C-alpha positions as CSV (number, residue, x, y, z in Angstrom):
1,M,60.8,-129.8,-18.3
2,A,57.2,-129.0,-18.3
3,R,57.8,-125.4,-17.8
4,G,60.2,-125.3,-20.6
5,L,57.8,-127.0,-23.0
6,G,55.0,-124.8,-21.9
7,G,57.2,-121.9,-22.8
8,I,57.9,-123.3,-26.2
9,L,54.3,-123.9,-26.8
10,K,53.5,-120.4,-25.9
11,V,56.0,-119.1,-28.4
12,F,54.6,-121.2,-31.3
13,Q,51.1,-119.9,-30.3
14,R,52.5,-116.3,-30.4
15,L,54.0,-117.0,-33.9
16,R,50.7,-118.4,-35.2
17,S,48.9,-115.3,-33.9
18,V,51.5,-113.0,-35.4
19,S,51.2,-114.8,-38.8
20,H,47.4,-114.5,-38.8
21,M,47.5,-110.8,-37.7
22,K,50.0,-110.0,-40.5
23,T,47.8,-111.8,-43.0
24,V,44.8,-109.6,-42.0
25,L,46.9,-106.5,-41.9
26,N,47.8,-107.1,-45.5
27,Q,44.2,-107.4,-46.7
28,P,43.0,-104.3,-48.6
29,S,39.5,-104.7,-46.9
30,A,41.0,-104.2,-43.3
31,T,39.6,-101.1,-41.7
32,V,41.8,-98.3,-40.0
33,S,40.4,-99.5,-36.6
34,E,41.5,-103.1,-37.4
35,R,45.0,-102.1,-38.5
36,T,45.4,-99.9,-35.4
37,S,44.2,-102.7,-33.1
38,I,46.6,-105.2,-34.8
39,A,49.6,-102.9,-34.7
40,R,49.1,-102.5,-30.9
41,S,48.8,-106.2,-30.5
42,L,52.0,-106.9,-32.4
43,A,53.9,-104.5,-30.2
44,A,52.6,-106.0,-27.1
45,L,53.5,-109.5,-28.1
46,Q,57.3,-108.5,-28.2
47,I,58.5,-111.8,-29.8
48,P,62.1,-111.8,-28.2
49,F,63.9,-113.8,-31.0
50,L,62.9,-111.1,-33.6
51,S,65.1,-108.6,-31.9
52,K,68.7,-108.4,-33.0
53,P,71.3,-109.0,-30.4
54,R,73.9,-106.2,-29.7
55,D,77.4,-107.0,-30.8
56,L,79.6,-105.9,-28.0
57,S,82.9,-106.3,-29.8
58,L,82.5,-103.1,-31.7
59,P,84.2,-99.8,-30.8
60,N,82.5,-97.5,-28.3
61,S,83.3,-94.2,-26.5
62,S,85.3,-95.9,-23.7
63,W,87.9,-97.4,-26.0
64,G,91.3,-95.8,-25.6
65,T,94.0,-95.1,-28.2
66,D,95.8,-98.5,-27.9
67,M,92.5,-100.4,-28.1
68,M,91.4,-98.5,-31.2
69,R,94.8,-98.8,-32.9
70,L,95.0,-102.6,-32.4
71,Y,91.3,-103.1,-33.5
72,E,92.0,-101.1,-36.7
73,H,95.2,-103.1,-37.3
74,Y,93.3,-106.4,-37.3
75,N,90.1,-105.3,-38.7
76,S,91.8,-103.8,-41.7
77,Q,93.1,-107.3,-42.6
78,C,89.5,-108.8,-42.5
79,E,89.0,-107.8,-46.1
80,E,91.4,-107.3,-49.0
81,E,91.1,-105.9,-52.4
82,T,92.0,-108.1,-55.4
83,A,93.8,-107.0,-58.6
84,D,90.7,-106.3,-60.4
85,G,89.3,-104.2,-57.5
86,K,87.0,-106.6,-56.0
87,K,86.8,-107.3,-52.2
88,Q,87.4,-110.7,-50.7
89,A,87.9,-112.2,-47.2
90,G,91.2,-111.5,-45.7
91,L,93.5,-113.5,-43.4
92,W,91.7,-112.3,-40.2
93,K,88.0,-112.5,-39.2
94,R,86.4,-110.7,-36.3
95,I,84.5,-112.7,-33.9
96,P,81.2,-111.1,-32.7
97,S,80.5,-111.1,-29.0
98,Y,77.1,-111.0,-27.2
99,N,76.0,-111.3,-23.6
100,R,75.7,-115.0,-24.2
101,L,77.4,-116.9,-27.0
102,L,74.1,-118.6,-27.6
103,K,72.7,-115.5,-29.2
104,F,75.1,-116.0,-32.1
105,A,73.1,-119.1,-33.2
106,I,70.0,-119.0,-35.4
107,G,66.9,-118.3,-33.0
108,G,69.5,-118.0,-30.2
109,V,68.1,-114.7,-28.9
110,Y,65.0,-116.5,-27.8
111,L,66.7,-119.6,-26.6
112,S,69.0,-117.6,-24.5
113,K,66.0,-116.0,-22.7
114,L,64.3,-119.4,-22.3
115,I,67.4,-121.2,-21.0
116,Q,68.6,-119.5,-17.8
117,S,67.1,-116.2,-18.8
118,K,69.0,-114.1,-16.3
119,A,72.4,-115.7,-17.1
120,R,75.2,-113.6,-18.6
121,L,78.7,-114.2,-19.7
122,F,81.0,-113.0,-16.9
123,T,82.9,-110.9,-19.3
124,R,79.6,-109.2,-20.5
125,N,77.8,-108.7,-17.3
126,T,77.6,-104.9,-17.1
127,K,76.2,-102.4,-19.5
128,E,78.4,-99.6,-18.6
129,P,81.0,-99.1,-21.3
130,G,84.6,-99.4,-20.0
131,A,83.8,-100.4,-16.5
132,A,84.8,-104.1,-16.8
133,F,85.9,-106.2,-19.8
134,E,86.2,-104.4,-23.1
135,Y,87.5,-106.8,-25.8
136,V,87.4,-108.0,-29.4
137,L,88.6,-111.2,-30.8
138,F,90.0,-112.0,-34.3
139,E,90.7,-115.4,-35.8
140,N,93.3,-116.4,-38.4
141,S,92.2,-119.9,-39.5
142,Q,95.1,-120.2,-42.0
143,E,97.7,-119.8,-39.2
144,K,95.6,-121.4,-36.5
145,T,95.8,-118.3,-34.4
146,C,93.4,-116.1,-32.4
147,V,94.0,-112.7,-30.8
148,G,92.2,-110.9,-28.2
149,I,92.4,-107.1,-27.6
150,F,91.5,-106.5,-24.0
151,Q,91.0,-103.2,-22.2
152,N,90.3,-103.6,-18.5
153,G,88.0,-101.3,-16.5
154,H,87.9,-100.2,-12.8
155,L,85.5,-103.0,-11.8
156,L,88.5,-105.5,-12.4
157,E,90.8,-104.2,-9.8
158,G,92.9,-106.6,-7.6
159,P,96.1,-105.3,-6.3
160,P,95.8,-101.5,-6.0
161,G,95.9,-100.0,-9.5
162,H,96.3,-103.3,-11.2
163,V,94.0,-106.0,-12.8
164,H,92.9,-108.9,-10.5
165,G,94.6,-112.2,-11.4
166,G,91.2,-113.9,-11.8
167,A,90.1,-111.3,-14.3
168,I,93.2,-111.9,-16.5
169,A,92.4,-115.8,-16.1
170,T,88.9,-115.1,-17.4
171,M,90.2,-113.3,-20.4
172,I,92.7,-116.0,-21.2
173,D,90.0,-118.6,-20.9
174,T,87.8,-116.5,-23.2
175,V,90.3,-116.2,-25.8
176,T,91.7,-119.8,-25.8
177,G,88.3,-121.3,-25.2
178,T,86.8,-119.4,-28.2
179,H,89.9,-120.5,-30.2
180,A,89.5,-124.1,-29.3
181,T,85.8,-124.1,-30.2
182,L,86.6,-122.6,-33.6
183,L,89.2,-125.3,-34.1
184,S,87.4,-128.4,-32.5
185,G,83.6,-127.5,-32.1
186,P,82.1,-127.6,-28.5
187,V,84.7,-127.9,-25.8
188,M,85.2,-127.6,-22.1
189,T,88.2,-126.2,-20.2
190,A,90.2,-129.0,-18.8
191,N,93.3,-127.1,-17.7
192,L,94.8,-123.6,-17.6
193,N,98.4,-123.4,-16.5
194,I,99.1,-119.7,-16.1
195,S,102.4,-118.2,-15.2
196,Y,102.0,-114.5,-14.1
197,R,105.2,-112.5,-15.2
198,S,104.2,-108.9,-14.5
199,P,101.1,-107.0,-13.4
200,I,98.7,-105.3,-15.8
201,P,98.0,-101.6,-14.9
202,L,94.2,-100.9,-14.5
203,G,92.7,-99.2,-17.5
204,S,95.5,-100.3,-19.9
205,T,95.1,-102.4,-23.1
206,V,96.9,-105.7,-23.7
207,L,97.1,-108.3,-26.4
208,L,96.4,-112.0,-26.0
209,E,97.6,-114.3,-28.6
210,S,96.5,-117.9,-28.7
211,R,98.2,-120.5,-30.9
212,L,97.4,-124.2,-31.6
213,D,100.1,-126.5,-30.3
214,K,98.5,-129.8,-31.0
215,K,95.2,-131.7,-31.6
216,E,95.1,-135.2,-30.3
217,G,91.8,-137.1,-30.2
218,R,89.4,-135.1,-27.9
219,K,92.3,-132.9,-26.8
220,T,93.0,-129.5,-28.2
221,L,96.2,-127.9,-26.7
222,L,97.0,-124.2,-27.1
223,S,99.5,-121.8,-25.9
224,C,98.5,-118.2,-24.9
225,K,100.6,-115.1,-24.2
226,V,99.4,-111.8,-22.8
227,T,101.6,-108.8,-23.7
228,S,101.6,-105.1,-23.8
229,P,100.3,-103.5,-27.1
230,D,103.7,-103.4,-28.7
231,G,104.8,-106.8,-27.4
232,S,107.7,-105.3,-25.4
233,K,106.5,-106.6,-22.0
234,V,105.1,-110.1,-21.3
235,H,102.4,-110.2,-18.6
236,T,101.5,-113.9,-18.6
237,E,102.2,-117.1,-20.4
238,T,99.7,-120.0,-20.5
239,S,99.3,-123.6,-21.6
240,A,95.7,-124.6,-22.1
241,L,94.0,-127.9,-22.6
242,F,90.4,-128.3,-23.8
243,L,88.3,-131.4,-24.4
244,S,85.8,-131.8,-27.1
245,I,82.3,-132.6,-26.0
246,S,78.9,-133.4,-27.5
247,I,76.1,-130.9,-27.3
248,S,73.8,-133.4,-25.4
249,H,76.7,-133.8,-22.8
250,L,76.8,-130.0,-22.4
251,L,72.9,-129.7,-22.1
252,K,72.9,-132.4,-19.4
253,G,75.5,-130.7,-17.5
254,G,78.2,-133.3,-17.4
């Protein structure tokens, strides 16, 4: 606890220092030497939460034809044009994805480094495009649905030439967990009941569709289906249960 408070104190000290240096820098009387020295000091401070986190759910060179086609299909429905030519939000919304979901919060880039600084979401634990989990999520709040477009890389191999069952479960948990969070706030996975119907070829793209079945008190029940891009083949079917929790419960670890 003391270390955490010490770290926070150091950051506020850095901020005060940055504020002072920027004030001096903006003064007309500042000499060239002073400006140079301050610029070097600002660069050396490297305030972490001022950097912008990288959204990993955007297209990259590793995405195949099916991945791009499905992405464009849903992304095109995130915005629509009105009769008078104006743009407005559509039925679908793309959900940004970072190494840690915490980075999506205000000041989250720094907090993510302060709390378990080396931790990463399992689905975003490699920087090599296409090697593991390439995915993007879209939410339809009106229809209470969420879809995930998932392209699996060579690091996810289980049976020869096919995706490991645990990797499939991870993606199902990611899509349904995100969906449950959007519906009910902070949640924890209570149960995933997965029926594996057919194997997923390594390197292929699949579509995960999560739907709300019922909300009951702290419980959010969802169903999720993993299919081929055109929906002709079902790979898995899942029923999922999530329980709502408080932020304090989450931070205390149970």
